[in-house]
C-alpha positions in Angstrom: 0.0 0.0 0.0 1.5 3.3 -1.1 0.5 6.5 0.8 1.3 9.8 -0.9 1.2 12.7 1.5 -0.5 15.8 0.2 -0.8 18.5 2.9 -0.9 19.3 6.5 -3.2 22.0 8.0 -3.9 23.2 4.5 -0.2 23.6 3.5 1.1 21.6 0.5 4.0 19.4 1.6 4.6 17.4 -1.6 5.4 19.8 -4.5 8.4 21.4 -6.2 9.7 22.7 -2.9 9.1 19.8 -0.6 9.1 16.0 -0.8 7.4 14.3 2.1 7.2 10.6 3.1 5.2 8.9 5.8 7.8 6.8 7.6 5.6 4.3 9.4 2.5 3.9 7.2 1.5 0.5 8.7 1.8 1.4 12.4 -1.3 1.4 14.7 -1.8 2.8 18.2 -1.4 0.3 21.0 -4.1 -0.8 23.4 -3.8 -1.0 27.1 -6.0 -4.0 28.0 -7.6 -3.9 31.4 -7.4 -7.1 33.5 -9.1 -7.8 36.8 -6.7 -9.2 39.4 -8.0 -12.2 41.4 -6.7 -13.6 44.6 -5.0 -17.0 44.1 -6.3 -17.2 40.5 -5.5 -16.0 37.0 -6.4 -12.4 36.2 -9.6 -12.0 34.1 -9.9 -9.8 31.0 -12.3 -7.0 31.9 -13.5 -6.7 28.3 -12.3 -3.0 28.0 -9.1 -1.2 27.0 -7.7 2.2 26.5 -6.1 3.4 23.2 -2.7 5.0 23.3 -1.6 7.9 21.1 -0.3 7.1 17.7 2.9 8.5 16.4 2.9 9.8 12.8 6.5 10.6 11.7 7.0 12.4 8.4 10.3 12.8 6.6 10.4 16.2 4.8 13.1 17.1 2.3 13.6 20.7 1.0 14.2 20.3 -2.8 15.2 23.9 -3.7 18.4 25.2 -2.3 18.2 28.7 -3.8 15.7 29.9 -1.2 16.3 27.3 1.4 16.3 29.6 4.4 12.8 30.9 3.5 11.5 27.4 3.0 13.0 26.3 6.3 11.3 29.2 8.1 8.0 28.4 6.4 8.3 24.7 7.4 9.0 25.7 11.0 5.9 27.9 11.1 3.7 25.1 9.6 5.0 22.5 12.1 5.2 24.8 15.2 4.8 22.6 18.3 1.2 22.1 19.4 -0.3 23.0 16.0 -3.4 21.0 15.3 -4.4 20.2 11.7 -5.5 17.6 9.2 -2.9 15.5 7.5 -4.1 14.5 4.1 -2.8 11.7 1.9 -3.8 9.7 -1.2 -4.0 5.9 -0.8 -2.9 4.6 -4.2 -4.6 1.2 -3.7 -8.0 3.0 -3.9 -7.1 6.4 -5.4 -8.9 8.1 -2.5 -7.9 11.1 -0.5 -8.0 10.5 3.2 -7.3 12.7 6.3 -6.1 12.2 9.8 -6.5 14.7 12.6 -3.0 15.3 14.1 -1.1 17.6 16.4 2.5 18.6 16.0 4.9 17.2 18.7 8.1 18.6 17.3 10.2 19.3 14.1 13.7 17.9 14.0 16.5 18.9 11.5 19.0 16.2 10.5 22.4 17.7 11.6 24.2 15.9 8.8 21.8 16.8 6.1 20.4 20.3 6.9 17.7 20.1 4.1 16.2 17.0 5.7 13.6 17.3 8.6 11.5 14.9 10.5 8.1 16.2 11.7 6.7 14.2 14.5 2.9 14.3 14.7 0.6 12.5 17.2 -3.0 11.4 16.8 -5.6 9.6 18.8 -7.3 8.1 15.7 -6.8 4.6 14.5 -8.2 4.9 11.0 -7.8 7.5 8.3 -11.1 9.1 7.2 -12.0 10.0 3.6 -12.2 13.6 2.7 -15.2 13.1 0.5 -18.4 11.7 1.8 -20.3 8.8 0.3 -24.1 9.2 -0.1 -27.3 7.3 -0.8 -31.0 8.1 -0.6 -33.9 6.2 0.9 -37.6 6.7 0.5 -39.6 5.4 3.4 -43.4 5.1 3.7 -46.0 3.0 5.5 -44.5 1.1 8.5 -40.9 1.3 7.2 -38.7 -0.9 5.1 -35.1 -1.9 4.4 -32.2 -0.3 2.4 -28.9 -2.0 1.4 -25.9 0.3 1.1 -22.3 -0.5 0.2 -19.6 0.9 2.4 -16.1 1.1 1.0 -12.8 1.1 2.9 -11.4 -1.5 5.3 -12.6 -0.3 8.7 -16.0 0.3 10.2 -17.4 3.8 10.0 -20.4 5.8 11.3 -23.8 6.6 9.8 -25.1 10.1 9.1 -28.8 10.2 8.3 -31.1 13.2 7.6 -34.8 12.7 7.9 -37.3 15.0 6.0 -41.0 14.4 6.3 -43.3 15.4 3.4 -46.5 13.6 4.4 -47.7 12.6 7.9 -49.3 9.2 8.8 -52.9 9.4 9.7 -54.1 9.9 13.2 -50.8 10.4 15.0 -50.4 13.9 16.6 -51.4 15.7 13.4 -50.9 19.3 14.7 -48.4 21.4 16.6 -47.9 24.9 17.8 -44.6 26.5 18.7 -44.5 28.2 22.1 -42.1 31.1 22.8 -41.0 31.3 26.4 -38.6 34.2 26.8 -36.2 34.1 29.8 -36.1 37.2 32.0 -32.9 39.2 31.8 -30.8 38.4 34.8 -33.4 36.4 36.8 -32.7 32.7 37.5 -36.0 31.0 38.3 -34.5 27.5 38.1 -37.1 24.7 37.7 -40.5 26.4 37.8 -44.1 25.4 37.1 -45.5 27.2 34.0 -48.9 27.3 32.4 -50.2 27.6 28.8 -53.8 28.6 28.5 -55.5 27.3 25.3 -59.0 27.3 23.8 -59.3 23.5 23.5 -63.0 23.7 23.0 -62.5 25.2 19.5 -60.1 22.4 18.7 -62.5 19.7 20.0 -65.3 21.2 17.9 -63.0 21.1 14.8 -62.2 17.4 15.5 -58.6 18.2 16.0 -58.3 17.2 19.7 -59.9 14.7 22.1 -62.5 16.2 24.4 -60.5 14.9 27.4 -57.3 16.4 26.0 -55.4 13.2 26.5 -53.7 13.7 23.2 -52.2 17.1 24.2 -48.4 16.8 24.6 -45.5 19.2 25.2 -42.0 18.6 24.0 -38.9 20.8 24.5 -36.6 21.5 21.6 -34.2 18.8 22.7 -36.8 16.1 22.1 -37.9 15.5 25.7 -41.6 15.0 26.3 -42.5 16.9 29.4 -45.0 15.8 32.0 -48.1 18.0 31.7 -51.3 18.4 33.7 -54.4 19.5 32.0 -57.2 21.4 33.9 -60.6 22.3 32.5 -60.4 20.4 29.2 -62.7 21.2 26.4 -63.1 24.9 27.4 -61.8 28.2 26.1 -59.6 28.5 29.2 -57.8 25.1 29.5 -54.8 25.3 31.8 -51.8 23.2 30.7 -49.2 23.0 33.4 -45.7 21.7 33.1 -42.3 22.2 34.8 -39.5 23.9 32.9 -36.1 25.2 33.7 -36.0 29.0 33.4 -32.5 30.3 33.8 -31.3 34.0 33.5 -32.1 35.7 30.3 -29.9 37.9 28.1 -30.5 41.1 26.2 -28.2 41.9 23.3 -28.2 45.0 21.1 -27.6 44.4 17.4 -24.6 46.2 16.0 -24.9 45.3 12.3 -28.3 45.2 10.4 -29.6 41.9 9.0 -31.6 41.6 5.8 -35.0 39.9 5.7 -33.6 37.0 3.6 -30.4 35.1 3.0 -27.9 33.3 5.1 -25.6 35.0 7.6 -22.4 33.7 9.1 -22.5 35.9 12.2 -24.8 38.1 14.2 -22.9 41.0 15.7 -23.8 42.9 18.9 -22.7 46.1 20.7 -20.1 45.6 23.4 -22.2 46.4 26.4 -23.7 44.7 29.5 -27.4 44.6 30.1 -29.1 45.9 33.2 -28.2 42.8 35.2 -24.5 43.0 34.3 -24.6 40.0 32.0 -23.2 40.0 28.5 -22.2 37.7 25.7 -19.4 36.3 27.9 -21.9 34.5 30.1 -24.3 33.5 27.3 -24.5 29.7 26.8 -22.2 28.3 24.2 -25.1 27.6 21.8 -28.8 28.4 21.8 -31.6 30.4 20.4 -32.1 34.2 20.3 -35.1 36.0 18.9 -36.3 39.4 17.7 -39.8 40.0 16.2 -40.9 36.9 14.3 -37.6 35.3 13.8 -35.6 32.8 15.9 -31.9 32.5 15.2 -29.9 29.5 16.3 -26.2 30.2 17.0 -23.6 27.4 17.5 -20.6 29.2 19.0 -19.4 32.5 20.5 -16.7 34.9 19.3 -16.0 36.8 22.5 -13.2 39.0 21.0 -15.4 40.4 18.3 -18.6 40.2 20.3 -20.5 38.1 17.8 -22.2 34.7 17.5 -21.7 32.2 14.7 -25.1 31.5 13.1 -26.0 28.0 11.8 -29.7 28.5 11.1 -32.0 31.5 10.6 -35.7 31.1 11.1 -35.1 28.0 13.3 -38.3 26.0 14.1 -39.9 27.3 10.9 -40.1 30.9 12.3 -40.5 33.8 9.8 -37.4 35.6 8.6 -37.5 39.4 9.0 -35.2 42.4 8.7 -33.4 43.4 11.9 -32.1 47.0 12.3 -29.1 48.3 14.2 -30.0 48.7 18.0 -32.7 46.0 17.8 -32.9 44.0 21.0 -32.4 40.2 20.8 -33.6 38.1 23.7 -32.6 34.6 24.8 -34.9 31.5 24.6 -33.5 28.8 26.8 -36.1 26.1 26.0 -38.1 26.1 22.8 -41.4 24.3 23.4 -43.7 22.5 21.0 -47.4 21.7 21.8 -48.7 18.7 19.9 -52.2 17.3 19.6 -54.5 15.4 17.2 -54.2 11.7 18.1 -57.6 10.0 18.8 -55.8 6.9 20.1 -53.8 8.7 22.8 -53.9 7.5 26.4 -53.8 9.6 29.6 -50.1 9.7 30.4 -50.7 9.4 34.1 -52.7 6.2 33.6 -49.7 4.3 32.3 -47.0 5.8 34.7 -47.7 5.4 38.4 -45.0 8.0 39.2 -46.3 10.6 36.7 -47.7 12.9 39.4 -44.7 12.9 41.7 -43.6 16.2 40.1 -47.1 17.7 39.8 -47.3 21.3 41.2 -49.0 21.2 44.6 -51.3 24.3 44.2 -54.7 24.5 42.7 -54.0 24.2 39.0 -57.4 25.3 37.8 -57.5 28.5 39.9 -53.8 29.4 39.5 -51.9 30.9 36.6 -48.4 32.2 35.9 -49.1 35.4 37.8 -50.5 33.8 41.0 -50.6 30.5 42.8 -53.7 29.5 44.8 -53.5 27.1 47.7 -56.9 25.9 49.0 -58.8 22.8 49.9 -58.5 21.6 46.3 -54.7 21.5 46.6 -51.9 20.8 49.0 -49.3 23.1 50.5 -46.8 20.3 51.1 -46.6 16.6 50.2 -44.7 14.6 52.8 -44.1 11.7 50.3 -42.7 14.0 47.7 -41.5 17.2 49.6 -39.8 18.8 46.5 -42.9 18.9 44.3 -43.0 22.2 42.5 -44.8 25.0 44.3 -44.3 23.4 47.7 -43.9 25.5 50.9 -40.6 24.7 52.6 -40.3 23.6 56.2 -38.2 25.4 58.8 -38.1 24.2 62.4 -35.6 25.1 65.1 -37.3 24.5 68.5 -36.6 22.9 71.8 -38.6 19.9 73.1 -40.9 17.4 71.5 -44.2 19.3 71.5 -43.4 22.0 68.9 -43.9 20.9 65.4 -45.1 21.8 61.9 -48.3 20.2 60.4 -50.1 20.2 57.1 -53.6 18.9 58.0 -56.3 21.2 59.3 -56.1 21.8 63.0 -53.5 19.0 63.3 -56.1 16.3 62.8 -55.7 12.9 61.2 -57.9 14.0 58.3 -59.2 17.3 56.8 -58.2 20.0 54.4 -54.5 20.8 53.7 -52.8 23.7 55.6 -49.5 25.0 56.6 -49.5 24.9 60.3 -47.2 25.6 63.3 -47.6 24.5 66.9 -45.3 26.0 69.5 -45.6 24.3 72.9 -44.1 24.0 76.3 -42.6 20.6 77.0 -41.8 18.2 79.8 -38.2 17.1 80.3 -37.5 13.6 81.7 -34.5 15.0 83.5 -36.5 17.8 85.0 -39.7 19.8 85.1 -41.7 21.5 82.4 -39.7 23.9 80.2 -40.8 26.9 78.1 -41.0 26.6 74.3 -38.3 28.4 72.4 -37.2 28.7 68.8 -38.8 29.3 65.4 -41.3 27.4 63.3 -42.0 28.5 59.7 -43.3 27.6 56.3 -41.7 29.6 53.5 -42.2 30.2 49.7 -39.7 32.0 47.4 -39.8 33.6 43.9 -36.5 35.0 42.4 -38.6 37.5 40.4 -40.3 38.9 43.4 -43.6 38.5 45.3 -46.1 41.4 45.1 -49.0 40.4 47.3 -50.2 37.7 49.5 -53.8 37.0 50.6 -54.3 34.4 53.3 -56.9 33.0 55.7 -56.8 30.5 58.5 -57.2 29.9 62.2 -55.3 30.4 65.4 -55.5 28.6 68.8 -54.1 28.8 72.3 -54.5 26.2 75.0 -53.8 28.7 77.9 -53.3 32.4 78.3 -49.9 32.1 76.6 -49.4 33.4 73.1 -46.1 34.0 71.2 -44.8 37.5 70.4 -44.7 36.6 66.7 -47.5 34.7 64.9 -47.1 36.4 61.6 -46.7 36.5 57.8 -43.2 37.8 57.2 -41.3 39.0 54.1 -37.6 39.0 53.2 -35.3 40.1 50.3 -32.5 37.7 51.3 -34.0 35.0 53.4 -31.9 36.2 56.3 -33.6 39.4 57.5 -37.3 39.0 58.0 -40.0 41.7 58.6 -43.6 41.3 59.7 -46.3 42.0 57.1 -49.0 41.4 59.7 -48.9 39.8 63.2 -51.8 38.0 64.7 -53.1 39.1 68.1 -53.8 36.7 70.9 -57.0 34.7 70.2 -59.9 36.0 72.3 -60.9 32.6 73.7 -58.9 29.7 75.2 -59.2 26.3 73.6 -61.2 27.7 70.6 -60.0 27.9 67.0 -60.5 31.5 65.9 -60.6 32.5 62.2 -58.3 35.2 60.8 -58.1 36.8 57.3 -55.7 39.1 55.6 -56.6 40.0 52.0 -54.3 41.7 49.5 -51.3 42.2 51.8 -48.8 44.1 49.7 -45.2 43.3 49.9 -42.4 45.8 50.0 -40.4 46.2 46.8 -37.6 43.6 46.5 -39.5 40.9 48.5 -38.4 37.5 47.2 -39.4 35.3 50.2 -42.5 35.1 52.4 -43.1 32.9 55.4 -45.7 32.1 58.0 -43.8 32.1 61.3 -44.3 31.4 65.0 -41.5 32.6 67.2 -39.6 33.1 69.4 -40.9 31.6 72.7 -43.8 30.6 74.8 -43.4 31.3 78.5 -43.6 28.4 80.9 -47.0 27.1 81.8 -48.2 23.5 82.2 -49.5 22.1 78.9 -49.3 25.5 77.2 -49.2 25.6 73.4 -50.2 28.0 70.6 -51.0 27.1 66.9 -51.3 29.1 63.7 -52.5 27.6 60.5 -53.2 29.0 57.0 -55.9 27.2 55.1 -56.2 29.3 52.0 -53.3 31.3 50.5 -52.9 33.2 47.2 -49.4 34.4 46.3 -49.2 37.0 43.5 -45.8 37.5 41.8 -44.2 40.7 40.3 -45.6 40.3 36.8 -43.0 42.7 35.3 -40.3 40.1 36.3 -42.0 37.0 34.9 -41.1 35.5 31.5 -43.1 36.6 28.5 -44.6 34.0 26.3 -46.6 33.5 23.1 -48.3 30.5 21.4 -47.7 30.3 17.7 -49.9 29.4 14.8 -51.1 25.9 14.2 -48.9 23.9 11.7 -49.0 20.3 10.4 -47.0 18.0 12.6 -45.0 14.9 11.8 -44.6 12.7 14.9 -41.4 10.9 14.0 -41.4 7.6 15.9 -39.2 5.0 14.4 -36.5 2.4 15.1 -33.4 2.4 12.8 -31.4 -0.8 12.8 -28.3 -2.1 11.0 -29.1 -5.7 10.5 -25.4 -6.4 9.7 -24.3 -5.8 13.4 -27.7 -5.3 15.2 -26.9 -1.7 16.2 -30.2 0.1 16.9 -31.4 3.6 17.7 -34.9 4.9 18.4 -35.9 8.3 17.2 -38.9 10.2 18.6 -39.5 13.9 17.8 -42.4 16.2 16.8 -41.2 17.5 13.4 -43.0 19.9 11.1 -43.8 18.8 7.6 -41.6 20.1 5.0 -43.1 22.2 2.2 -41.9 23.7 -1.1 -41.2 26.9 0.9 -39.4 25.4 3.9 -37.5 22.2 4.4 -37.0 21.1 8.0 -35.0 18.0 8.8 -33.9 15.9 11.7 -30.2 15.0 11.5 -28.6 12.0 13.1 -24.9 12.8 12.8 -23.0 9.8 14.0 -19.7 11.2 12.7 -19.9 14.2 15.2 -22.2 12.6 17.8 -24.9 15.2 17.2 -28.7 14.9 16.9 -30.3 18.1 15.7 -33.7 19.3 14.5 -33.5 22.3 12.2 -29.9 22.8 13.5 -31.1 22.9 17.1 -29.7 20.3 19.5 -32.2 17.4 19.9 -30.2 14.8 21.6 -33.0 13.7 23.8 -34.9 12.4 20.8 -32.3 9.7 20.5 -32.3 6.4 22.4 -29.7 3.7 22.0 -30.3 0.1 22.5 -26.8 0.0 24.1 -25.9 3.2 25.9 -22.3 2.1 26.3 -21.8 2.0 22.5 -19.3 4.7 21.4 -20.8 5.0 18.0 -24.5 5.5 17.4 -24.9 3.3 14.3 -21.8 1.5 13.0 -21.4 0.6 9.4 -19.1 -2.3 8.5 -17.1 -2.5 5.2 -19.2 -4.1 2.5 -22.9 -4.5 2.4 -25.0 -3.2 5.3 -28.8 -3.6 5.4 -30.5 -0.8 7.2 -34.1 -1.2 8.4 -36.7 1.3 9.6 -39.8 0.2 11.6 -42.5 2.6 12.6 -46.1 2.7 13.7 -46.6 4.9 10.7 -43.9 6.6 8.7 -46.1 8.6 6.4 -43.7 9.8 3.6 -40.1 10.2 4.8 -37.1 11.1 2.7 -33.8 9.8 4.3 -30.5 11.1 3.0 -27.7 8.7 4.0 -24.0 9.5 4.2 -20.8 8.2 5.7 -17.1 8.6 5.4 -15.1 5.6 4.3 -12.2 4.6 6.6 -8.8 3.1 5.9 -6.3 1.5 8.4 
């Protein structure tokens, strides 16, 4: 096998000036095999190994003596230690140009022959990869089919497949709407319950949705189907709740105008920080920005020039538009897709016993994104799943075994949910009765601020004793607390007395509220005091909440298929709500095994991919020779699959 070196890092190393030879063309990297040592027995092969670096020595001769010094200097700049580049070579047995990703270790001059150099490169790759890609096409319909492809080369390679849908199967999630949830600049909400309000009655009337809304699904842009809870189905005010991560948003000011059509390589911004002190420096490495009607997906950041590399305009089939200098671009952390139109869909919670473990605790029908309502139709706290979204958080730091927190009305064994606190004197085994001391509290937080709290409940005292503080308190930092209102001593002993505080406004900057009983109860035999809230409405600072918008209805393609290579039984499952491609807009799902990327319309969709073997380093391997690919699907509709791969050579 003759290997003719062509170039390194784009520089020609075999021409009239240089002659280059690969010194060890048949060498391969060594493997360090892992063995498990056993006492008094032979060691056992663990079935795994690590691959060492591979040395790639190149002999380079300068052929022209007239300008030798200039050629030496050029060679030294090309092979400067640490330089990373592609070494390209033609394999004469195939007549194919291959490449190998290498890094320069050093460049050594022969002391006896000053025109001779040895460039030592290293690589972690075993096989050379062809420069040109090999391709094939596959038309899939019905429930799938098979496709035979021929892979050249002498080593296994990786499949790249692009899926474009032009006709949907009947009856499987026929419609979708894109939901725009815009992160708030500088405010990190973390994982938060969020609600979409839809007129599902109109969709039911149009025979596009089930009356029970079982077929309503929500996906994020990465391909995850989110748990959702539907309240008031088949009405014009259906509440669809789900949990979503809402990190800090970003506001960037456009520096260079963008036309309403055509591709762009970069989107450039003014070098300034937004109101929260954030800038492009802290922006995620890739993601989605939007202005007006258009979403733009960027794939990397150029911090020096304050610009983002764009790989897709109008991502998720949004409408391109012109953008002017000084236009504000905002960050969308999680693109969301609402799907419906499947008469055969089941209620998700019916097939998953753990489905409601993350269901928000407040009244989903009475609540919205601006306010959460806690009443008899909800819970404040679930002891089996204490981190359910919207839960009030417990705080107890009290002496003795009488004081406690409770979440059932009047501390009974049954009844409506509450957040309750009981502060009581207690009897010590080592001594007499002791006074109650400490703090009991139930707290709720919102990083964007709390504007108002309405609450009602009951209070109780068993003796004349009553704590100094039985209050609703507010805080900006969860360290310093201030009373919003403080309950006076109940008029009667041993009688639950109602209390009510409507529309209690919070001071600006309030991010935390709590019901609190503190600090002590003076000593008296069997004395205790209780405060409980039975109905609470918390209203948030609406100006600091994310903005959102539900897009127009589009035709959906519910991609649900298994892709198998019958040659080696490698299998991947793909599940993603794609839009149908039209003559005006082609949207595709890309399974890029070469670069380990799964994308939909250039946006990362890795969650749509499921491997039959998660430990496999390559998603779908192709062996040299004939490979039979097979797609199986409940209904593939009409699907165009573009197949490609790079041949490999040892």
